[in-house]
Residue, then its C-alpha position, 0 to 999 in steps of 0.5 A: m871484217k872490222n872494216e866492213h862494219l866500220n864502213m856500215i857505221q860510217s855510211t849511217i853517220q854520213r846519211m845523218g849528216n846529209n839529212s841535217f844538211y837537207l833540213k837546213g836547205w828546206a828551212v831556208l826554202i820555206i822561209v823564202a816561200i812564206f816571204t814570197f806569199a806573205g806580201e803585205q800581210d799582218n806582221i804577227r801572223c807572218i812571224l808565226f807562220t815563218n817561225i813555227p816551221l823553223v822550230v820544227f826543223w830545228g827539232l828534227d835537225a837536233y834529232y839527226l845530230q843526236l843520232e849522228r853523235k850516237y853512231r860516232l860513239l858506236y864507231d869508236d867502240v867498234r874501232t877499239r874492238k878486236e877482230e873476233d869480237i865484231d858482230f855487225d851490231m848497229n845498235f848504239n844503245n849497247v855502247m858503254t859511255s862515260v858521263g861526258n859522252s852521255n851528256k853530249i848525246c842528250y837531245f837537249s845538248s844536240l838542240f842547243s849545240k853551236t851549229e844548231i843555235l847559230f843557224y836556227l836562231t839567226c833565221i828566226v831573228t832575221t825573219i822577225l827583223i824583216y817583218l818588223f822593219v820592212 
């Protein structure tokens, strides 16, 4: 019974990871589409039109990362329970967390995680440099 509950949580964690991956793909696709259609437009306007969707995708991606982290805490909680305490509850809000874990599942912690910053800041800086120097 515990394995089925853990499998349910694991599939949710995997779905959150896939959503994050798809958002990164869509972000790159939108950047390329805007570059293609922008042509010789005004640089400031193109920078805004390119970076606004990136910031929106960054926020959505951080949200999915936050959910993934919460479900990982739920997974860890269910993993340590006894077999008779399994109730198939998928609500991660009932999980008791330590101070370190509560800081980790904060939205801003997810927003400024290494993976998010490296990807989205690189995309934003790259678009600005392309528009300014090309």
